[in-house]
C-alpha positions, -999 to +999 in steps of 0.1 A: +214+567+678+252+565+676+249+532+656+226+549+631+250+577+626+279+556+623+261+533+600+251+563+578+287+576+580+302+543+568+278+541+539+285+579+528+323+578+534+329+544+518+315+554+482+334+586+483+368+568+491+360+543+464+351+571+439+384+588+448+405+558+441+387+551+407+393+588+398+429+586+407+434+553+386+417+568+356+438+600+359+470+581+361+460+559+332+452+591+312+486+606+320+503+574+310+484+573+276+495+610+272+531+602+278+530+573+254+515+595+227+543+620+234+570+594+231+554+579+199+554+613+184+590+620+193+600+586+179+584+595+146+601+629+146+635+611+151+628+586+123+617+615+100+649+635+107+672+604+099+692+608+068+690+582+040+671+549+043+656+538+075+669+505+088+643+476+090+648+470+128+640+508+135+610+504+113+598+473+131+602+490+164+582+520+152+553+497+140+552+481+174+553+514+191+524+526+169+503+496+175+473+504+198+479+494+234+455+469+250+435+486+276+435+470+310+424+482+345+455+475+368+452+479+406+458+511+422+491+503+439+505+488+408+495+521+388+510+544+414+542+523+416+545+523+376+539+560+377+566+567+402+589+545+383+583+563+351+589+598+367+621+586+383+633+573+351+624+605+332+641+627+357+671+605+360+674+606+321+670+644+321+697+647+349+721+626+329+714+646+297+721+679+316+751+665+334+765+652+300+760+686+284+777+705+312+805+683+324+809+656+297+806+619+297+833+612+324+809+628+349+780+607+338+800+575+342+814+586+375+778+591+387+768+558+373+797+540+391+790+558+424+753+548+421+761+512+415+785+512+445+758+527+467+733+500+455+760+473+461+763+486+497+726+485+503+723+449+491+752+440+513+737+457+545+701+441+537+718+408+534+736+412+567+704+424+584+684+395+570+709+370+583+709+386+617+671+386+619+669+350+607+697+338+631+678+357+661+645+342+651+660+307+651+675+313+685+643+324+699+624+296+684+650+272+699+646+288+734+609+289+731+602+253+719+628+239+743+610+254+773+575+244+762+578+211+745+598+182+760+623+162+739+644+170+709+619+189+690+638+222+696+663+211+671+639+221+643+652+256+652+687+248+638+674+253+603+667+291+606+700+295+626+719+278+598+702+299+571+711+330+591+746+320+595+748+313+557+734+347+548+759+364+572+789+345+558+777+353+523+773+389+530+808+391+546+824+372+516+808+393+489+814+426+508+819+455+485+853+474+489+851+502+513 
């Protein structure tokens, strides 16, 4: 009886999960198309507001923007990641616009410099962590192979040890100022 119940649950829950994923993908694609239509209409308004003759590069860009998009069905994680990136870019642009209006361009430039410094520190720490992990894996491999296989086979572990050391040295040499 339990097998029949679990079999029935699997075949009722699985279609619901698949349908939910498909519905989410369709919703995200629809929202993306809405945003693209809004951006196109905003671009057309900006071109219409321009004084005098419109430059050819602007017209070419507008033609490309108005061309119909090729429909495709990307995977759900790719759609969700793209949607998150678009939202982050939108909110970031809005924040820069408000910061520029309230405090001027110097505040925006200061924020951008600070953001770049934080990204540089993250890259540095990531490289240090990667080097340490690779170094420790190489040492563990060397100890494990030496204890199980006789001969000089354990020297194969020198490669990850050296890679880890190079990553650590490079991270130290390219350290951002504190």
